[in-house]
Steps between C-alpha positions, in 0.01 A plus 500: 500500500633577848768284660256345750223437246443148371432412136153390402435134421277350234458216252579519130171474311639554150848505345567621147787676321677610817190647665326336797152555639524441874195448718528725806256548792386835357476380139730388216816691412718484190865438583839442343808326636769689686822512299699265722232232472518517120869411517435179689477188288305246698437150370135538593458841334473845648132556571216261417126516517391433859826613661473687828707818471596810694478832320553870556250750365628780281451858618342716230397864475129554548308428182771278350343169397799316356487142372712361787393526863773308682836322490534135606786477748481137613351169392398290799569124516256284305284248678440299182544530125324364196772481236589340170831437331607755243803478268781727613831600339716227346228240538484518881153463648382778731201537727214711365283597797136530396361606838639508855342447842214284372289330767284293265558378146193439286575314176210528255407250229201481269279193499521534121584762236797498546541143630656476850878474521550271801878489455518879539278477807742250655785745441311772685412269787859378534636854516237596755591202720871585478434860599240406765221692323147371552317401181141495381441351154230671290322332208307763302243468218314206654191637326651362177487149645736283703601178324601179675874572466472840668276358775752222567789748517309724741430198721871406490616844620239501773619158620855633516371775731459807279190715514349516150231756414286429192362834384350695214575866444223503238220379730636607839507144632740464794586870532439506875754219549753691292432818697564314827829362363623847402379701800757677724817351352747554216415257221639437153269379225711316243454281197517500120320757287138437416397317817309804628713639783395861444137399440495316832640799686248734335221262603618471860559877531331710225682812620825366349391543136789297356538461124403158362561330167377221279641153436625440147293234324797413277753411769273470807724736696413833654631841409705671769266760648704576813810682374661597831478310827315706758377461858138608523336596832173310543189680622434223756860499630831364376719539193508285189763483227363457149808379312569482126410158363768237556532214253823374656644501849838354585597381845797715594806321640314251717687223680354158407453427869278807525313428178390155622355665811307746280277217379301453817374147424863379478572585863356186655732288283828695501658314794424155363722504191793260489750785450515812717587713195227353279382741231185290437587491133670168421634347823397145603261455793387862489201538731356790300507305174345203677223730628438609141470137393248436779297805401571686825680779310356609166711427194431849363634671813802269504578588137476870592758438772736326256464781246598758764783281630660469158432862404682636804796265447578648158 
């Protein structure tokens, strides 16, 4: 590369075993990290799926089709991250970045088989609020039936202000709404195994051809069919991350004052507590707890908040 030339820029579409597939204007390239970047030990990791990077192409003799096309020279600042806590050395928790620069988070649950995990959904929604990532909740497998409990939960999240799409990958119901939610942005489809994330993406864009699996009848949990997180270009515009199934997601080092704000229905009550530093857990004359007693804040969402509050304080 000449002194006045500028490196190319692209977005990491796949990261595995030290090799990175980077989406470039003229097509994907396979890249590795420059040596000096490998020596850096960043708390947030070196390169994650979705990172915007600068890279230099390797010059090769004509006819040489080596496995590596380029060297990543710089990782650009992240606009947002979807991350979970991972155990580090000596019991210290570290941040495990699942995907960076997400514009929309799409947690997926099944109406049944496996039964919906609302507590996990609340974890995803809280993290998205903290990182200012827009959310659309997806309930798949509605063709199997929607019982009264699921219908009530869907109504609760809609009252809070979240968009909830009730879909069926099997019948195609609601696919146009899902396509509109994904179009022309970077989205992450997340949720536990077996809820049909890959099936939904195959239904909304058949060109993807993602592998799908079955749900175990014995334990009512899905097999992990997505082995490596990957950003897939969509034929109608945009990128979507199909992530390995997540059964747990820890809120990573969140200040309690920020966590309370992550539950959007709490916000109208936060300035009416008796104590300015109220944690909304046990304090007298807590406006949030009083709102729960009046039915203005759902007990289930409040218990999700308390679970996250105590988890992050450990």
